[in-house]
C-alpha positions as CSV (number, residue, x, y, z in Angstrom):
1,X,8.7,218.2,47.5
2,X,9.8,219.5,44.2
3,X,11.8,222.6,43.3
4,X,10.3,222.7,39.8
5,X,6.5,222.7,40.1
6,X,3.5,222.5,42.5
7,X,-0.1,223.2,42.8
8,X,-2.2,226.0,44.4
9,X,-4.5,224.5,47.0
10,X,-6.0,227.8,48.5
11,X,-6.0,231.5,47.9
12,X,-6.8,234.1,50.5
13,X,-7.3,237.9,50.7
14,X,-8.4,240.5,53.2
15,X,-9.0,244.2,52.9
16,X,-8.5,244.8,56.6
17,X,-5.5,244.3,59.0
18,X,-6.2,240.9,60.5
19,X,-3.7,238.1,61.2
20,X,-5.6,235.4,59.3
21,X,-7.0,235.9,55.8
22,X,-10.3,234.3,54.6
23,X,-10.1,231.8,51.7
24,X,-11.5,233.0,48.3
25,X,-12.6,231.2,45.1
26,X,-9.9,233.3,43.4
27,X,-7.6,236.2,43.8
28,X,-6.4,238.8,41.2
29,X,-2.7,239.7,41.1
30,X,-2.0,243.3,40.0
31,X,1.4,243.8,38.5
32,X,3.8,245.8,40.7
33,X,1.3,246.1,43.5
34,X,0.1,242.8,44.9
35,X,-3.3,241.1,45.4
36,X,-6.3,243.2,44.4
37,X,-8.3,244.3,47.4
38,X,-5.7,243.0,49.9
39,X,-4.5,245.3,52.7
40,X,-0.8,244.5,52.0
41,X,-0.9,245.6,48.3
42,X,1.1,248.6,47.4
43,X,4.5,250.0,46.2
44,X,5.7,250.9,49.7
45,X,5.6,248.7,52.8
46,X,2.2,247.9,54.2
47,X,3.0,245.5,57.1
48,X,2.5,247.3,60.4
49,X,5.9,247.3,62.0
50,X,7.5,248.2,58.7
51,X,5.3,251.2,58.2
52,X,6.0,252.4,61.7
53,X,9.7,252.0,61.3
54,X,10.1,253.5,57.8
55,X,7.1,253.9,55.4
56,X,9.4,254.8,52.5
57,X,10.7,251.2,52.3
58,X,9.8,249.2,49.1
59,X,7.1,246.6,49.4
60,X,8.9,243.3,48.6
61,X,6.1,241.6,50.6
62,X,3.2,242.1,48.2
63,X,2.3,238.4,48.1
64,X,2.8,235.9,50.9
65,X,3.0,232.2,50.1
66,X,3.2,229.1,52.4
67,X,3.6,225.5,51.5
68,X,0.7,223.4,52.8
69,X,3.2,220.7,54.0
70,X,4.0,223.1,56.9
71,X,0.4,222.7,58.2
72,X,0.8,218.9,58.2
73,X,4.0,219.2,60.2
74,X,2.5,221.4,62.9
75,X,-0.7,219.3,63.0
76,X,1.4,216.3,64.0
77,X,2.4,218.4,67.1
78,X,-1.2,219.4,67.9
79,X,-1.6,222.7,66.1
80,X,-4.6,223.1,63.8
81,X,-3.7,225.7,61.1
82,X,-6.0,226.1,58.1
83,X,-5.0,227.6,54.8
84,X,-4.9,231.3,55.2
85,X,-4.5,230.9,59.0
86,X,-1.0,232.5,59.0
87,X,-2.1,235.3,56.7
88,X,-0.8,233.9,53.5
89,X,-2.3,234.8,50.1
90,X,-1.4,231.6,48.3
91,X,-1.1,228.1,49.8
92,X,0.8,225.6,47.6
93,X,1.3,221.9,47.7
94,X,4.3,219.9,46.4
95,X,6.6,222.9,45.9
96,X,9.5,223.5,48.4
97,X,9.2,227.3,48.5
98,X,11.7,227.7,51.3
99,X,14.6,226.2,49.2
100,X,14.1,228.4,46.2
101,X,16.5,231.3,45.7
102,X,15.6,235.0,45.5
103,X,14.7,236.1,42.0
104,X,12.9,232.9,41.3
105,X,9.8,233.5,39.0
106,X,6.7,231.5,39.8
107,X,4.1,231.3,37.0
108,X,0.5,230.2,37.7
109,X,-1.9,228.3,35.4
110,X,-1.5,226.4,32.1
111,X,0.5,228.1,29.4
112,X,-1.8,229.4,26.7
113,X,-4.9,228.3,28.7
114,X,-6.7,231.6,29.2
115,X,-7.2,234.9,27.3
116,X,-5.2,237.9,28.4
117,X,-5.5,241.6,27.7
118,X,-2.6,244.0,27.9
119,X,-0.6,241.4,29.8
120,X,-3.1,240.9,32.5
121,X,-5.4,238.0,32.9
122,X,-9.1,238.7,32.3
123,X,-11.3,237.7,35.2
124,X,-15.0,237.2,34.2
125,X,-14.6,239.6,31.3
126,X,-13.4,242.5,33.4
127,X,-9.8,243.6,32.9
128,X,-7.9,244.7,36.0
129,X,-7.5,248.3,35.0
130,X,-4.5,247.4,32.9
131,X,-2.8,245.9,35.9
132,X,-2.1,249.4,37.3
133,X,-4.6,249.8,40.1
134,X,-5.7,248.0,43.2
135,X,-9.4,248.6,43.9
136,X,-9.6,250.6,47.1
137,X,-5.8,250.6,47.3
138,X,-2.9,252.2,45.4
139,X,-3.2,253.5,41.9
140,X,-0.2,253.7,39.6
141,X,-1.0,257.2,38.9
142,X,-1.8,259.5,41.8
143,X,0.1,257.5,44.5
144,X,-1.5,255.7,47.4
145,X,-5.3,255.5,47.6
146,X,-6.9,257.3,50.4
147,X,-9.1,254.4,51.4
148,X,-7.2,252.0,53.5
149,X,-4.1,253.9,52.4
150,X,-0.5,253.6,53.4
151,X,1.1,255.1,56.4
152,X,1.2,254.6,60.2
153,X,-2.0,256.5,60.8
154,X,-5.0,254.3,60.5
155,X,-2.8,251.3,59.8
156,X,-1.4,248.7,62.1
157,X,0.4,249.6,65.3
158,X,4.1,248.9,65.7
159,X,3.5,246.5,68.5
160,X,2.9,242.9,67.4
161,X,4.4,243.5,64.0
162,X,6.9,241.4,62.1
163,X,9.7,241.0,64.6
164,X,10.5,237.4,65.7
165,X,9.9,238.4,69.3
166,X,8.6,241.7,70.5
167,X,7.6,243.1,67.1
168,X,9.7,244.6,64.3
169,X,12.2,246.5,66.3
170,X,13.9,249.5,64.8
171,X,17.2,248.7,66.4
172,X,17.0,245.0,66.9
173,X,19.0,243.6,64.0
174,X,18.1,240.2,62.4
175,X,18.2,237.9,65.5
176,X,15.4,235.8,66.8
177,X,15.0,238.0,69.8
178,X,15.4,241.3,68.1
179,X,13.1,241.2,65.1
180,X,13.8,242.8,61.8
181,X,15.7,245.9,62.9
182,X,16.0,248.7,60.4
183,X,19.0,250.3,61.9
184,X,21.7,248.4,63.8
185,X,21.0,245.2,61.9
186,X,22.3,244.4,58.5
187,X,22.1,248.0,57.3
188,X,24.8,250.2,55.9
189,X,24.9,253.4,58.0
190,X,24.3,256.5,56.1
191,X,22.6,255.1,53.0
192,X,21.8,252.1,50.9
193,X,24.3,249.4,50.2
194,X,26.4,249.7,47.1
195,X,24.6,248.8,43.9
196,X,21.1,249.8,45.0
197,X,21.3,253.1,43.2
198,X,21.8,251.2,40.0
199,X,18.4,249.5,40.3
200,X,16.1,250.3,37.4
201,X,12.5,249.3,37.1
202,X,11.4,247.0,34.3
203,X,7.8,247.6,33.2
204,X,5.3,246.8,36.0
205,X,8.1,246.9,38.7
206,X,9.1,250.5,38.0
207,X,7.3,251.7,41.1
208,X,8.6,249.3,43.7
209,X,12.2,249.4,42.4
210,X,12.1,253.2,42.4
211,X,11.0,253.0,46.0
212,X,14.0,250.8,46.7
213,X,16.3,253.3,45.0
214,X,15.0,256.1,47.2
215,X,15.0,254.3,50.5
216,X,17.7,253.5,53.0
217,X,17.9,249.7,52.7
218,X,19.6,247.2,55.0
219,X,21.9,244.7,53.2
220,X,19.3,241.9,53.0
221,X,16.6,244.1,51.5
222,X,19.1,245.5,49.0
223,X,20.0,242.0,47.9
224,X,16.4,241.1,47.6
225,X,15.6,244.2,45.5
226,X,18.5,243.4,43.2
227,X,17.3,239.9,42.7
228,X,13.8,241.1,41.9
229,X,15.2,243.6,39.4
230,X,17.3,240.9,37.7
231,X,14.2,238.7,37.4
232,X,12.2,241.4,35.8
233,X,14.9,241.9,33.3
234,X,14.8,238.3,32.4
235,X,11.1,238.3,31.7
236,X,10.8,239.0,28.0
237,X,7.1,239.1,27.9
238,X,6.4,235.9,26.0
239,X,4.5,234.2,28.7
240,X,1.3,236.0,29.7
241,X,0.4,233.9,32.8
242,X,0.2,235.5,36.2
243,X,3.7,235.6,37.7
244,X,5.5,236.6,40.9
245,X,9.1,237.0,41.8
246,X,10.4,235.6,45.2
247,X,12.1,238.3,47.3
248,X,12.7,236.6,50.6
249,X,11.4,234.9,53.7
250,X,8.7,236.0,56.0
251,X,10.1,236.8,59.5
252,X,7.7,235.1,61.9
253,X,6.2,237.3,64.6
254,X,4.8,237.0,68.0
255,X,1.3,237.3,66.6
256,X,1.7,233.6,65.7
257,X,1.6,232.7,69.4
258,X,-1.6,234.8,69.8
259,X,-3.1,232.8,67.0
260,X,-2.0,229.4,68.4
261,X,-0.1,229.4,71.7
262,X,3.4,227.9,71.3
263,X,3.2,227.8,67.5
264,X,6.0,230.3,67.0
265,X,8.7,227.9,68.0
266,X,7.6,225.5,65.3
267,X,8.2,228.1,62.5
268,X,11.2,230.0,64.0
269,X,14.3,228.5,65.4
270,X,18.0,227.9,64.9
271,X,20.1,225.1,63.3
272,X,23.1,223.5,65.0
273,X,25.3,226.4,63.9
274,X,23.1,229.0,65.3
275,X,21.6,230.2,62.0
276,X,18.0,231.4,62.1
277,X,15.5,229.1,60.5
278,X,12.3,230.7,59.2
279,X,9.5,228.4,58.0
280,X,6.5,230.8,57.9
281,X,6.6,231.2,54.1
282,X,8.0,233.4,51.4
283,X,7.3,236.9,50.2
284,X,7.1,238.0,46.6
285,X,6.3,240.9,44.3
286,X,3.9,240.6,41.3
287,X,5.6,240.5,37.9
288,X,2.5,239.9,35.8
289,X,-1.2,240.3,36.8
290,X,-4.0,237.9,36.5
291,X,-6.3,235.5,38.3
292,X,-5.1,232.6,40.5
293,X,-7.4,229.9,41.6
294,X,-7.1,226.7,43.7
295,X,-6.0,223.9,41.4
296,X,-3.8,226.1,39.3
297,X,-0.4,224.6,38.5
298,X,2.7,226.5,39.7
299,X,5.8,226.4,37.5
300,X,9.3,227.5,38.7
301,X,11.8,229.5,36.7
302,X,15.1,229.6,38.6
303,X,17.6,232.5,38.2
304,X,20.9,231.7,36.5
305,X,24.0,230.9,38.5
306,X,24.5,229.1,41.7
307,X,21.7,229.1,44.3
308,X,21.8,231.5,47.2
309,X,19.3,231.1,50.1
310,X,16.4,233.4,50.7
311,X,16.9,236.0,53.4
312,X,14.2,237.7,55.5
313,X,12.5,240.7,54.0
């Protein structure tokens, strides 16, 4: 697999909380929010356990991507997993997503290949409301939409959330058995880690970075937010293609075993040194809006400096 380019092989979206997401002919990215019409779009966290733990956290998980090569690996062990089966929005081929560093920009489509308006790709002649609003979701003005809105009520329950085992525990830390703990994990007690207060939004990412400034972040989330902010600062606006910024790794949850019994151990484990290995894809925020379709090329723009590994977000 390459760390420079790849291809989109499937796109998926769902407006309801379900583990899998149905494939679509296309999806529309909305800058600063996520996938238009997808339940996980928004400025603040939308995944169930995260909402239950702290709904003020920034949504660095607006778009979920998985490399299709994973499905081949698990198929060899008897697990049939289709594109969208693990809830990803974008399934890629030929691109080693897991090895890319935080702050990597992925651009979709052929440069100069499609008309744009106001920085957002036009889909069938209809502009996506300037890239500022998700249909049925969150508007840039007026906060979260009422329909399918954000918050614990009416959303997903805490049980069966994002934790590696037993949901996204509030006190479990970052271990395999403890989930993504909000307190007692990587966090800095009494406030966000140093440097988070200096985050400033750049254009479309104003909202999610403002949420990061206002929330109590653990150290891994703070580093992810800083990488996203730096990537937004590098984007000078010359390339109008739809684009996302990688924030971190998906933390595999027990719902994977409910989908296919025993599959969790194939996407979550430890290396010889005891470090947690997560293979269930990467999470990103939308830098530039537009349409993504199967067959679109994906081009990688790496951040400057030495590579650092993605962490769970």
